[in-house]
Structures are given as C-alpha cells and as structure tokens.
Backbone as XML, in Angstrom:
<?xml version="1.0"?>
<chain id="A" units="angstrom">
  <residue number="1" name="UNK">
    <atom name="N" x="34.351" y="-7.117" z="4.714"/>
    <atom name="CA" x="33.335" y="-6.207" z="4.322"/>
    <atom name="C" x="32.814" y="-6.411" z="2.955"/>
  </residue>
  <residue number="2" name="UNK">
    <atom name="N" x="33.664" y="-6.859" z="2.064"/>
    <atom name="CA" x="33.208" y="-7.090" z="0.641"/>
    <atom name="C" x="32.162" y="-8.264" z="0.523"/>
  </residue>
  <residue number="3" name="UNK">
    <atom name="N" x="32.305" y="-9.269" z="1.458"/>
    <atom name="CA" x="31.369" y="-10.396" z="1.581"/>
    <atom name="C" x="30.034" y="-9.894" z="2.077"/>
  </residue>
  <residue number="4" name="UNK">
    <atom name="N" x="30.060" y="-9.039" z="3.118"/>
    <atom name="CA" x="28.873" y="-8.495" z="3.606"/>
    <atom name="C" x="28.176" y="-7.578" z="2.553"/>
  </residue>
  <residue number="5" name="UNK">
    <atom name="N" x="28.863" y="-6.830" z="1.873"/>
    <atom name="CA" x="28.291" y="-5.998" z="0.811"/>
    <atom name="C" x="27.741" y="-6.786" z="-0.318"/>
  </residue>
  <residue number="6" name="UNK">
    <atom name="N" x="28.335" y="-7.926" z="-0.675"/>
    <atom name="CA" x="27.873" y="-8.731" z="-1.710"/>
    <atom name="C" x="26.516" y="-9.438" z="-1.355"/>
  </residue>
  <residue number="7" name="UNK">
    <atom name="N" x="26.249" y="-9.544" z="-0.125"/>
    <atom name="CA" x="24.940" y="-10.087" z="0.302"/>
    <atom name="C" x="23.722" y="-9.173" z="0.066"/>
  </residue>
  <residue number="8" name="UNK">
    <atom name="N" x="24.109" y="-7.810" z="0.080"/>
    <atom name="CA" x="22.962" y="-6.868" z="-0.085"/>
    <atom name="C" x="22.965" y="-6.214" z="-1.387"/>
  </residue>
  <residue number="9" name="UNK">
    <atom name="N" x="24.023" y="-5.825" z="-2.025"/>
    <atom name="CA" x="24.043" y="-5.099" z="-3.274"/>
    <atom name="C" x="25.060" y="-5.697" z="-4.165"/>
  </residue>
  <residue number="10" name="UNK">
    <atom name="N" x="24.642" y="-5.664" z="-5.495"/>
    <atom name="CA" x="25.539" y="-6.128" z="-6.556"/>
    <atom name="C" x="26.416" y="-5.033" z="-7.059"/>
  </residue>
  <residue number="11" name="UNK">
    <atom name="N" x="26.121" y="-3.778" z="-6.866"/>
    <atom name="CA" x="26.979" y="-2.667" z="-7.238"/>
    <atom name="C" x="27.662" y="-2.159" z="-6.116"/>
  </residue>
  <residue number="12" name="UNK">
    <atom name="N" x="27.407" y="-0.841" z="-5.835"/>
    <atom name="CA" x="28.048" y="-0.210" z="-4.683"/>
    <atom name="C" x="27.122" y="-0.052" z="-3.586"/>
  </residue>
  <residue number="13" name="UNK">
    <atom name="N" x="27.678" y="0.260" z="-2.421"/>
    <atom name="CA" x="26.918" y="0.387" z="-1.236"/>
    <atom name="C" x="25.985" y="1.754" z="-1.332"/>
  </residue>
  <residue number="14" name="UNK">
    <atom name="N" x="26.609" y="2.724" z="-2.065"/>
    <atom name="CA" x="25.897" y="4.029" z="-2.290"/>
    <atom name="C" x="24.585" y="3.735" z="-3.029"/>
  </residue>
  <residue number="15" name="UNK">
    <atom name="N" x="24.750" y="3.020" z="-4.134"/>
    <atom name="CA" x="23.571" y="2.705" z="-4.915"/>
    <atom name="C" x="22.463" y="1.941" z="-4.074"/>
  </residue>
  <residue number="16" name="UNK">
    <atom name="N" x="22.957" y="0.971" z="-3.337"/>
    <atom name="CA" x="22.032" y="0.211" z="-2.509"/>
    <atom name="C" x="21.271" y="1.113" z="-1.538"/>
  </residue>
  <residue number="17" name="UNK">
    <atom name="N" x="22.077" y="1.991" z="-0.869"/>
    <atom name="CA" x="21.461" y="2.901" z="0.096"/>
    <atom name="C" x="20.440" y="3.957" z="-0.555"/>
  </residue>
  <residue number="18" name="UNK">
    <atom name="N" x="20.808" y="4.396" z="-1.672"/>
    <atom name="CA" x="20.020" y="5.338" z="-2.455"/>
    <atom name="C" x="18.690" y="4.748" z="-2.891"/>
  </residue>
  <residue number="19" name="UNK">
    <atom name="N" x="18.932" y="3.643" z="-3.672"/>
    <atom name="CA" x="17.678" y="3.142" z="-4.397"/>
    <atom name="C" x="16.831" y="2.228" z="-3.399"/>
  </residue>
  <residue number="20" name="UNK">
    <atom name="N" x="17.529" y="1.294" z="-2.750"/>
    <atom name="CA" x="16.687" y="0.312" z="-1.919"/>
    <atom name="C" x="16.274" y="0.932" z="-0.623"/>
  </residue>
  <residue number="21" name="UNK">
    <atom name="N" x="17.187" y="1.657" z="0.166"/>
    <atom name="CA" x="16.819" y="2.034" z="1.458"/>
    <atom name="C" x="16.121" y="3.360" z="1.319"/>
  </residue>
  <residue number="22" name="UNK">
    <atom name="N" x="16.606" y="4.379" z="0.651"/>
    <atom name="CA" x="15.998" y="5.689" z="0.603"/>
    <atom name="C" x="14.783" y="5.698" z="-0.224"/>
  </residue>
  <residue number="23" name="UNK">
    <atom name="N" x="14.830" y="5.309" z="-1.420"/>
    <atom name="CA" x="13.695" y="5.392" z="-2.289"/>
    <atom name="C" x="12.651" y="4.235" z="-1.986"/>
  </residue>
  <residue number="24" name="UNK">
    <atom name="N" x="13.086" y="3.001" z="-1.990"/>
    <atom name="CA" x="12.194" y="1.891" z="-1.707"/>
    <atom name="C" x="11.656" y="1.930" z="-0.356"/>
  </residue>
  <residue number="25" name="UNK">
    <atom name="N" x="12.537" y="2.131" z="0.648"/>
    <atom name="CA" x="12.147" y="2.090" z="2.016"/>
    <atom name="C" x="11.197" y="3.304" z="2.309"/>
  </residue>
  <residue number="26" name="UNK">
    <atom name="N" x="11.411" y="4.431" z="1.692"/>
    <atom name="CA" x="10.524" y="5.554" z="1.902"/>
    <atom name="C" x="9.193" y="5.322" z="1.264"/>
  </residue>
  <residue number="27" name="UNK">
    <atom name="N" x="9.116" y="4.728" z="0.085"/>
    <atom name="CA" x="7.824" y="4.434" z="-0.555"/>
    <atom name="C" x="7.164" y="3.374" z="0.259"/>
  </residue>
  <residue number="28" name="UNK">
    <atom name="N" x="7.882" y="2.339" z="0.837"/>
    <atom name="CA" x="7.186" y="1.386" z="1.556"/>
    <atom name="C" x="6.671" y="1.862" z="2.947"/>
  </residue>
  <residue number="29" name="UNK">
    <atom name="N" x="7.389" y="2.819" z="3.556"/>
    <atom name="CA" x="6.888" y="3.391" z="4.754"/>
    <atom name="C" x="5.593" y="4.251" z="4.560"/>
  </residue>
  <residue number="30" name="UNK">
    <atom name="N" x="5.615" y="4.960" z="3.361"/>
    <atom name="CA" x="4.405" y="5.679" z="2.985"/>
    <atom name="C" x="3.251" y="4.846" z="2.678"/>
  </residue>
  <residue number="31" name="UNK">
    <atom name="N" x="3.496" y="3.656" z="2.080"/>
    <atom name="CA" x="2.481" y="2.612" z="1.807"/>
    <atom name="C" x="1.923" y="2.025" z="3.024"/>
  </residue>
  <residue number="32" name="UNK">
    <atom name="N" x="2.843" y="1.779" z="3.950"/>
    <atom name="CA" x="2.386" y="1.148" z="5.167"/>
    <atom name="C" x="1.527" y="2.134" z="6.015"/>
  </residue>
  <residue number="33" name="UNK">
    <atom name="N" x="1.925" y="3.409" z="6.015"/>
    <atom name="CA" x="1.023" y="4.444" z="6.610"/>
    <atom name="C" x="-0.333" y="4.596" z="5.929"/>
  </residue>
  <residue number="34" name="UNK">
    <atom name="N" x="-0.374" y="4.476" z="4.662"/>
    <atom name="CA" x="-1.609" y="4.523" z="3.898"/>
    <atom name="C" x="-2.494" y="3.316" z="4.199"/>
  </residue>
  <residue number="35" name="UNK">
    <atom name="N" x="-1.921" y="2.221" z="4.306"/>
    <atom name="CA" x="-2.653" y="0.965" z="4.570"/>
    <atom name="C" x="-3.315" y="1.112" z="6.073"/>
  </residue>
  <residue number="36" name="UNK">
    <atom name="N" x="-2.446" y="1.581" z="6.993"/>
    <atom name="CA" x="-2.980" y="1.773" z="8.432"/>
    <atom name="C" x="-4.008" y="2.884" z="8.385"/>
  </residue>
  <residue number="37" name="UNK">
    <atom name="N" x="-3.832" y="3.973" z="7.600"/>
    <atom name="CA" x="-4.764" y="5.104" z="7.675"/>
    <atom name="C" x="-6.205" y="4.738" z="7.171"/>
  </residue>
  <residue number="38" name="UNK">
    <atom name="N" x="-6.265" y="3.707" z="6.293"/>
    <atom name="CA" x="-7.513" y="3.300" z="5.751"/>
    <atom name="C" x="-8.053" y="2.111" z="6.555"/>
  </residue>
  <residue number="39" name="UNK">
    <atom name="N" x="-7.481" y="1.770" z="7.632"/>
    <atom name="CA" x="-7.855" y="0.655" z="8.564"/>
    <atom name="C" x="-7.879" y="-0.735" z="7.840"/>
  </residue>
  <residue number="40" name="UNK">
    <atom name="N" x="-6.981" y="-0.893" z="6.889"/>
    <atom name="CA" x="-6.913" y="-2.189" z="6.270"/>
    <atom name="C" x="-5.977" y="-3.126" z="7.019"/>
  </residue>
  <residue number="41" name="UNK">
    <atom name="N" x="-6.038" y="-4.458" z="6.814"/>
    <atom name="CA" x="-5.165" y="-5.349" z="7.679"/>
    <atom name="C" x="-3.744" y="-5.239" z="7.324"/>
  </residue>
  <residue number="42" name="UNK">
    <atom name="N" x="-2.942" y="-5.711" z="8.163"/>
    <atom name="CA" x="-1.498" y="-5.537" z="8.072"/>
    <atom name="C" x="-0.831" y="-6.509" z="7.057"/>
  </residue>
  <residue number="43" name="UNK">
    <atom name="N" x="-1.555" y="-7.619" z="6.615"/>
    <atom name="CA" x="-0.972" y="-8.481" z="5.673"/>
    <atom name="C" x="-0.894" y="-7.813" z="4.296"/>
  </residue>
  <residue number="44" name="UNK">
    <atom name="N" x="-1.607" y="-6.708" z="4.070"/>
    <atom name="CA" x="-1.518" y="-5.995" z="2.762"/>
    <atom name="C" x="-0.136" y="-5.274" z="2.655"/>
  </residue>
  <residue number="45" name="UNK">
    <atom name="N" x="0.506" y="-5.003" z="3.806"/>
    <atom name="CA" x="1.923" y="-4.468" z="3.661"/>
    <atom name="C" x="2.762" y="-5.441" z="2.873"/>
  </residue>
  <residue number="46" name="UNK">
    <atom name="N" x="2.614" y="-6.703" z="3.170"/>
    <atom name="CA" x="3.432" y="-7.702" z="2.448"/>
    <atom name="C" x="3.198" y="-7.638" z="0.917"/>
  </residue>
  <residue number="47" name="UNK">
    <atom name="N" x="1.997" y="-7.555" z="0.585"/>
    <atom name="CA" x="1.626" y="-7.510" z="-0.946"/>
    <atom name="C" x="2.295" y="-6.223" z="-1.543"/>
  </residue>
  <residue number="48" name="UNK">
    <atom name="N" x="2.109" y="-5.209" z="-0.901"/>
    <atom name="CA" x="2.708" y="-3.836" z="-1.508"/>
    <atom name="C" x="4.230" y="-3.873" z="-1.391"/>
  </residue>
  <residue number="49" name="UNK">
    <atom name="N" x="4.850" y="-4.496" z="-0.428"/>
    <atom name="CA" x="6.319" y="-4.614" z="-0.361"/>
    <atom name="C" x="6.804" y="-5.533" z="-1.514"/>
  </residue>
  <residue number="50" name="UNK">
    <atom name="N" x="6.107" y="-6.684" z="-1.851"/>
    <atom name="CA" x="6.571" y="-7.414" z="-2.925"/>
    <atom name="C" x="6.538" y="-6.694" z="-4.217"/>
  </residue>
  <residue number="51" name="UNK">
    <atom name="N" x="5.552" y="-5.840" z="-4.456"/>
    <atom name="CA" x="5.390" y="-5.130" z="-5.640"/>
    <atom name="C" x="6.538" y="-4.117" z="-5.653"/>
  </residue>
  <residue number="52" name="UNK">
    <atom name="N" x="6.756" y="-3.438" z="-4.536"/>
    <atom name="CA" x="7.830" y="-2.387" z="-4.511"/>
    <atom name="C" x="9.185" y="-3.025" z="-4.742"/>
  </residue>
  <residue number="53" name="UNK">
    <atom name="N" x="9.304" y="-4.256" z="-4.257"/>
    <atom name="CA" x="10.574" y="-4.999" z="-4.451"/>
    <atom name="C" x="10.871" y="-5.174" z="-6.028"/>
  </residue>
  <residue number="54" name="UNK">
    <atom name="N" x="9.811" y="-5.472" z="-6.783"/>
    <atom name="CA" x="9.963" y="-5.562" z="-8.181"/>
    <atom name="C" x="10.281" y="-4.243" z="-8.826"/>
  </residue>
  <residue number="55" name="UNK">
    <atom name="N" x="9.748" y="-3.197" z="-8.336"/>
    <atom name="CA" x="10.029" y="-1.860" z="-8.888"/>
    <atom name="C" x="11.493" y="-1.315" z="-8.600"/>
  </residue>
  <residue number="56" name="UNK">
    <atom name="N" x="11.991" y="-1.708" z="-7.420"/>
    <atom name="CA" x="13.277" y="-1.430" z="-7.022"/>
    <atom name="C" x="14.220" y="-2.219" z="-7.892"/>
  </residue>
  <residue number="57" name="UNK">
    <atom name="N" x="13.987" y="-3.522" z="-8.166"/>
    <atom name="CA" x="14.837" y="-4.279" z="-9.044"/>
    <atom name="C" x="14.865" y="-3.697" z="-10.381"/>
  </residue>
  <residue number="58" name="UNK">
    <atom name="N" x="13.773" y="-3.151" z="-10.918"/>
    <atom name="CA" x="13.702" y="-2.541" z="-12.223"/>
    <atom name="C" x="14.507" y="-1.323" z="-12.224"/>
  </residue>
  <residue number="59" name="UNK">
    <atom name="N" x="14.527" y="-0.476" z="-11.049"/>
    <atom name="CA" x="15.305" y="0.780" z="-11.094"/>
    <atom name="C" x="16.753" y="0.396" z="-11.095"/>
  </residue>
  <residue number="60" name="UNK">
    <atom name="N" x="17.212" y="-0.678" z="-10.348"/>
    <atom name="CA" x="18.585" y="-1.050" z="-10.317"/>
    <atom name="C" x="19.007" y="-1.540" z="-11.743"/>
  </residue>
  <residue number="61" name="UNK">
    <atom name="N" x="18.130" y="-2.223" z="-12.355"/>
    <atom name="CA" x="18.389" y="-2.701" z="-13.776"/>
    <atom name="C" x="18.548" y="-1.556" z="-14.755"/>
  </residue>
  <residue number="62" name="UNK">
    <atom name="N" x="17.501" y="-0.694" z="-14.805"/>
    <atom name="CA" x="17.476" y="0.352" z="-15.810"/>
    <atom name="C" x="18.471" y="1.432" z="-15.573"/>
  </residue>
  <residue number="63" name="UNK">
    <atom name="N" x="18.714" y="1.869" z="-14.417"/>
    <atom name="CA" x="19.598" y="3.052" z="-14.193"/>
    <atom name="C" x="21.089" y="2.678" z="-13.795"/>
  </residue>
  <residue number="64" name="UNK">
    <atom name="N" x="21.222" y="1.514" z="-13.168"/>
    <atom name="CA" x="22.564" y="1.227" z="-12.732"/>
    <atom name="C" x="23.109" y="-0.063" z="-13.296"/>
  </residue>
  <residue number="65" name="UNK">
    <atom name="N" x="22.481" y="-0.719" z="-14.241"/>
    <atom name="CA" x="22.993" y="-1.928" z="-14.905"/>
    <atom name="C" x="22.932" y="-3.230" z="-14.024"/>
  </residue>
  <residue number="66" name="UNK">
    <atom name="N" x="22.083" y="-3.188" z="-13.093"/>
    <atom name="CA" x="21.978" y="-4.413" z="-12.206"/>
    <atom name="C" x="21.199" y="-5.482" z="-12.999"/>
  </residue>
  <residue number="67" name="UNK">
    <atom name="N" x="21.139" y="-6.655" z="-12.309"/>
    <atom name="CA" x="20.355" y="-7.695" z="-12.930"/>
    <atom name="C" x="18.842" y="-7.620" z="-12.581"/>
  </residue>
  <residue number="68" name="UNK">
    <atom name="N" x="18.015" y="-7.777" z="-13.601"/>
    <atom name="CA" x="16.579" y="-7.607" z="-13.345"/>
    <atom name="C" x="15.954" y="-8.807" z="-12.639"/>
  </residue>
  <residue number="69" name="UNK">
    <atom name="N" x="16.198" y="-10.017" z="-13.127"/>
    <atom name="CA" x="15.606" y="-11.202" z="-12.576"/>
    <atom name="C" x="16.605" y="-11.959" z="-11.661"/>
  </residue>
  <residue number="70" name="UNK">
    <atom name="N" x="17.012" y="-11.318" z="-10.524"/>
    <atom name="CA" x="17.800" y="-12.081" z="-9.601"/>
    <atom name="C" x="16.951" y="-12.272" z="-8.332"/>
  </residue>
  <residue number="71" name="UNK">
    <atom name="N" x="16.651" y="-13.494" z="-7.984"/>
    <atom name="CA" x="15.862" y="-13.895" z="-6.844"/>
    <atom name="C" x="16.564" y="-13.380" z="-5.631"/>
  </residue>
  <residue number="72" name="UNK">
    <atom name="N" x="17.818" y="-13.505" z="-5.501"/>
    <atom name="CA" x="18.562" y="-13.098" z="-4.297"/>
    <atom name="C" x="18.438" y="-11.610" z="-3.947"/>
  </residue>
  <residue number="73" name="UNK">
    <atom name="N" x="18.653" y="-10.820" z="-4.904"/>
    <atom name="CA" x="18.567" y="-9.384" z="-4.736"/>
    <atom name="C" x="17.167" y="-8.924" z="-4.625"/>
  </residue>
  <residue number="74" name="UNK">
    <atom name="N" x="16.206" y="-9.622" z="-5.206"/>
    <atom name="CA" x="14.765" y="-9.258" z="-5.117"/>
    <atom name="C" x="14.261" y="-9.528" z="-3.668"/>
  </residue>
  <residue number="75" name="UNK">
    <atom name="N" x="14.783" y="-10.618" z="-3.072"/>
    <atom name="CA" x="14.341" y="-10.971" z="-1.695"/>
    <atom name="C" x="14.921" y="-9.833" z="-0.758"/>
  </residue>
  <residue number="76" name="UNK">
    <atom name="N" x="16.155" y="-9.453" z="-1.009"/>
    <atom name="CA" x="16.727" y="-8.382" z="-0.186"/>
    <atom name="C" x="16.024" y="-7.143" z="-0.295"/>
  </residue>
  <residue number="77" name="UNK">
    <atom name="N" x="15.597" y="-6.695" z="-1.491"/>
    <atom name="CA" x="14.853" y="-5.504" z="-1.734"/>
    <atom name="C" x="13.494" y="-5.650" z="-1.090"/>
  </residue>
  <residue number="78" name="UNK">
    <atom name="N" x="12.818" y="-6.682" z="-1.287"/>
    <atom name="CA" x="11.532" y="-6.844" z="-0.722"/>
    <atom name="C" x="11.515" y="-6.875" z="0.753"/>
  </residue>
  <residue number="79" name="UNK">
    <atom name="N" x="12.555" y="-7.423" z="1.412"/>
    <atom name="CA" x="12.648" y="-7.548" z="2.854"/>
    <atom name="C" x="12.869" y="-6.103" z="3.482"/>
  </residue>
  <residue number="80" name="UNK">
    <atom name="N" x="13.667" y="-5.406" z="2.749"/>
    <atom name="CA" x="13.875" y="-4.006" z="3.197"/>
    <atom name="C" x="12.555" y="-3.134" z="3.154"/>
  </residue>
  <residue number="81" name="UNK">
    <atom name="N" x="11.828" y="-3.388" z="1.972"/>
    <atom name="CA" x="10.544" y="-2.768" z="1.854"/>
    <atom name="C" x="9.516" y="-3.192" z="2.866"/>
  </residue>
  <residue number="82" name="UNK">
    <atom name="N" x="9.587" y="-4.459" z="3.285"/>
    <atom name="CA" x="8.687" y="-5.046" z="4.290"/>
    <atom name="C" x="9.039" y="-4.391" z="5.694"/>
  </residue>
  <residue number="83" name="UNK">
    <atom name="N" x="10.310" y="-4.314" z="6.031"/>
    <atom name="CA" x="10.675" y="-3.717" z="7.263"/>
    <atom name="C" x="10.257" y="-2.172" z="7.397"/>
  </residue>
  <residue number="84" name="UNK">
    <atom name="N" x="10.495" y="-1.550" z="6.332"/>
    <atom name="CA" x="10.043" y="-0.064" z="6.331"/>
    <atom name="C" x="8.473" y="0.057" z="6.294"/>
  </residue>
  <residue number="85" name="UNK">
    <atom name="N" x="7.814" y="-0.846" z="5.609"/>
    <atom name="CA" x="6.531" y="-0.820" z="5.530"/>
    <atom name="C" x="5.762" y="-1.143" z="6.758"/>
  </residue>
  <residue number="86" name="UNK">
    <atom name="N" x="6.253" y="-2.158" z="7.497"/>
    <atom name="CA" x="5.664" y="-2.444" z="8.792"/>
    <atom name="C" x="5.878" y="-1.374" z="9.838"/>
  </residue>
  <residue number="87" name="UNK">
    <atom name="N" x="7.100" y="-0.804" z="9.735"/>
    <atom name="CA" x="7.368" y="0.354" z="10.709"/>
    <atom name="C" x="6.459" y="1.451" z="10.402"/>
  </residue>
  <residue number="88" name="UNK">
    <atom name="N" x="6.127" y="1.808" z="9.132"/>
    <atom name="CA" x="5.215" y="2.836" z="8.852"/>
    <atom name="C" x="3.799" y="2.547" z="9.294"/>
  </residue>
  <residue number="89" name="UNK">
    <atom name="N" x="3.431" y="1.249" z="9.115"/>
    <atom name="CA" x="2.115" y="0.812" z="9.547"/>
    <atom name="C" x="1.959" y="0.890" z="10.972"/>
  </residue>
  <residue number="90" name="UNK">
    <atom name="N" x="2.923" y="0.441" z="11.693"/>
    <atom name="CA" x="2.929" y="0.357" z="13.141"/>
    <atom name="C" x="2.816" y="1.737" z="13.800"/>
  </residue>
  <residue number="91" name="UNK">
    <atom name="N" x="3.708" y="2.734" z="13.258"/>
    <atom name="CA" x="3.706" y="4.072" z="13.675"/>
    <atom name="C" x="2.277" y="4.693" z="13.518"/>
  </residue>
  <residue number="92" name="UNK">
    <atom name="N" x="1.688" y="4.570" z="12.376"/>
    <atom name="CA" x="0.395" y="5.188" z="12.137"/>
    <atom name="C" x="-0.644" y="4.518" z="12.917"/>
  </residue>
  <residue number="93" name="UNK">
    <atom name="N" x="-0.681" y="3.220" z="13.030"/>
    <atom name="CA" x="-1.662" y="2.535" z="13.784"/>
    <atom name="C" x="-1.624" y="2.859" z="15.261"/>
  </residue>
  <residue number="94" name="UNK">
    <atom name="N" x="-0.413" y="3.044" z="15.796"/>
    <atom name="CA" x="-0.353" y="3.517" z="17.202"/>
    <atom name="C" x="-0.949" y="4.812" z="17.439"/>
  </residue>
  <residue number="95" name="UNK">
    <atom name="N" x="-0.650" y="5.783" z="16.456"/>
    <atom name="CA" x="-1.223" y="7.095" z="16.535"/>
    <atom name="C" x="-2.751" y="7.050" z="16.502"/>
  </residue>
  <residue number="96" name="UNK">
    <atom name="N" x="-3.322" y="6.265" z="15.575"/>
    <atom name="CA" x="-4.753" y="6.015" z="15.470"/>
    <atom name="C" x="-5.341" y="5.523" z="16.787"/>
  </residue>
  <residue number="97" name="UNK">
    <atom name="N" x="-4.711" y="4.498" z="17.358"/>
    <atom name="CA" x="-5.276" y="3.951" z="18.503"/>
    <atom name="C" x="-5.299" y="4.874" z="19.652"/>
  </residue>
  <residue number="98" name="UNK">
    <atom name="N" x="-4.359" y="5.659" z="19.694"/>
    <atom name="CA" x="-4.270" y="6.718" z="20.797"/>
    <atom name="C" x="-5.223" y="7.815" z="20.593"/>
  </residue>
  <residue number="99" name="UNK">
    <atom name="N" x="-5.364" y="8.427" z="19.433"/>
    <atom name="CA" x="-6.191" y="9.487" z="19.184"/>
    <atom name="C" x="-7.650" y="9.068" z="18.968"/>
  </residue>
  <residue number="100" name="UNK">
    <atom name="N" x="-7.923" y="8.021" z="18.328"/>
    <atom name="CA" x="-9.348" y="7.619" z="18.091"/>
    <atom name="C" x="-9.962" y="6.961" z="19.373"/>
  </residue>
  <residue number="101" name="UNK">
    <atom name="N" x="-9.186" y="6.342" z="20.170"/>
    <atom name="CA" x="-9.688" y="5.657" z="21.297"/>
    <atom name="C" x="-8.965" y="6.240" z="22.553"/>
  </residue>
  <residue number="102" name="UNK">
    <atom name="N" x="-9.051" y="7.498" z="22.719"/>
    <atom name="CA" x="-8.353" y="8.159" z="23.735"/>
    <atom name="C" x="-8.839" y="7.770" z="25.129"/>
  </residue>
  <residue number="103" name="UNK">
    <atom name="N" x="-10.022" y="7.430" z="25.299"/>
    <atom name="CA" x="-10.575" y="7.075" z="26.561"/>
    <atom name="C" x="-10.145" y="5.629" z="26.998"/>
  </residue>
  <residue number="104" name="UNK">
    <atom name="N" x="-9.631" y="4.840" z="26.020"/>
    <atom name="CA" x="-9.336" y="3.487" z="26.306"/>
    <atom name="C" x="-7.785" y="3.160" z="26.263"/>
  </residue>
  <residue number="105" name="UNK">
    <atom name="N" x="-7.039" y="3.990" z="25.392"/>
    <atom name="CA" x="-5.595" y="3.695" z="25.212"/>
    <atom name="C" x="-4.794" y="4.920" z="25.644"/>
  </residue>
  <residue number="106" name="UNK">
    <atom name="N" x="-3.523" y="4.687" z="25.894"/>
    <atom name="CA" x="-2.529" y="5.672" z="26.124"/>
    <atom name="C" x="-1.256" y="5.320" z="25.505"/>
  </residue>
  <residue number="107" name="UNK">
    <atom name="N" x="-0.434" y="6.346" z="25.193"/>
    <atom name="CA" x="0.928" y="6.026" z="24.584"/>
    <atom name="C" x="1.785" y="5.170" z="25.493"/>
  </residue>
  <residue number="108" name="UNK">
    <atom name="N" x="2.586" y="4.374" z="24.756"/>
    <atom name="CA" x="3.595" y="3.496" z="25.574"/>
    <atom name="C" x="4.833" y="3.421" z="24.663"/>
  </residue>
  <residue number="109" name="UNK">
    <atom name="N" x="5.389" y="4.582" z="24.329"/>
    <atom name="CA" x="6.550" y="4.591" z="23.499"/>
    <atom name="C" x="6.172" y="5.192" z="22.130"/>
  </residue>
  <residue number="110" name="UNK">
    <atom name="N" x="7.118" y="5.157" z="21.245"/>
    <atom name="CA" x="6.882" y="5.847" z="19.882"/>
    <atom name="C" x="5.890" y="5.093" z="19.022"/>
  </residue>
  <residue number="111" name="UNK">
    <atom name="N" x="5.878" y="3.749" z="19.029"/>
    <atom name="CA" x="5.139" y="2.979" z="18.253"/>
    <atom name="C" x="4.216" y="1.939" z="18.948"/>
  </residue>
  <residue number="112" name="UNK">
    <atom name="N" x="3.905" y="2.280" z="20.164"/>
    <atom name="CA" x="3.085" y="1.336" z="21.009"/>
    <atom name="C" x="2.006" y="2.105" z="21.715"/>
  </residue>
  <residue number="113" name="UNK">
    <atom name="N" x="0.981" y="1.332" z="22.215"/>
    <atom name="CA" x="-0.045" y="1.805" z="23.007"/>
    <atom name="C" x="-0.364" y="0.757" z="24.032"/>
  </residue>
  <residue number="114" name="UNK">
    <atom name="N" x="-1.016" y="1.215" z="25.063"/>
    <atom name="CA" x="-1.496" y="0.252" z="26.041"/>
    <atom name="C" x="-2.770" y="0.687" z="26.597"/>
  </residue>
  <residue number="115" name="UNK">
    <atom name="N" x="-3.533" y="-0.185" z="27.207"/>
    <atom name="CA" x="-4.873" y="0.115" z="27.851"/>
    <atom name="C" x="-4.617" y="0.935" z="29.047"/>
  </residue>
  <residue number="116" name="UNK">
    <atom name="N" x="-5.488" y="1.884" z="29.228"/>
    <atom name="CA" x="-5.407" y="2.716" z="30.429"/>
    <atom name="C" x="-5.805" y="1.788" z="31.632"/>
  </residue>
  <residue number="117" name="UNK">
    <atom name="N" x="-5.263" y="2.235" z="32.788"/>
    <atom name="CA" x="-5.674" y="1.488" z="34.082"/>
    <atom name="C" x="-7.012" y="1.918" z="34.361"/>
  </residue>
  <residue number="118" name="UNK">
    <atom name="N" x="-7.863" y="0.948" z="34.895"/>
    <atom name="CA" x="-9.166" y="1.308" z="35.210"/>
    <atom name="C" x="-9.361" y="2.250" z="36.517"/>
  </residue>
</chain>
C-alpha cells in the first residue's frame, strides 16, 4: 500500500485527495464544462489541465510543504486534472448535442448521444 501511495502523493493520502482530487479535479471539471459551453475544441482541456497541474503543485508546496518542481508529481496532478476536465467536457457536450440538436440526436447514457433512427 505504501508503494502505491508513493506513486501518487508525497505526503498523506488525505492531502492528495483534498488538494489534487477535490480541489484540482473540481476546478478541472468546471473548466472542461466551460470549454464545452463555449463550443471550443477539446484540446483546450489539455492546456487548462496543465496550468491547473502547476497550481496544484504550488498549493502542495505552499500549504503542505511538498516539492514545487517535481516532474513526477506534476504529471500525476496534471493527469488527474485532465481526467476530470475531459469528463466535464464530455458531460456538457453530450447535453448540448441532445438539447441543441433535438431533432437529430437522442441520449445514449449519461455522457453519450446517438443519431436518431430515420
């Protein structure tokens, strides 16, 4: 268990869950929704997730004494942000495709849509 924990967080699991998953993931999900809401392309989620990864690293450093310039932990933080960001993007885009193109698409799960049968 300690080897698994060392891959994701340098401090405690609670700090990782609070800062990276709750704060960073929540911000990334909202950023992904905002990107989809303005009909921008999905690659912009990557750019915002990389910026949020740096902000999360700074919070770990400033509040909890973590390392600021750690490539390993930055990649982990950015990957968590990308996962939440793409989930927020996909959820919002599915809702848009269903509501804006109601005559063409129908829901196919929580984050999916499909073309209506002719």
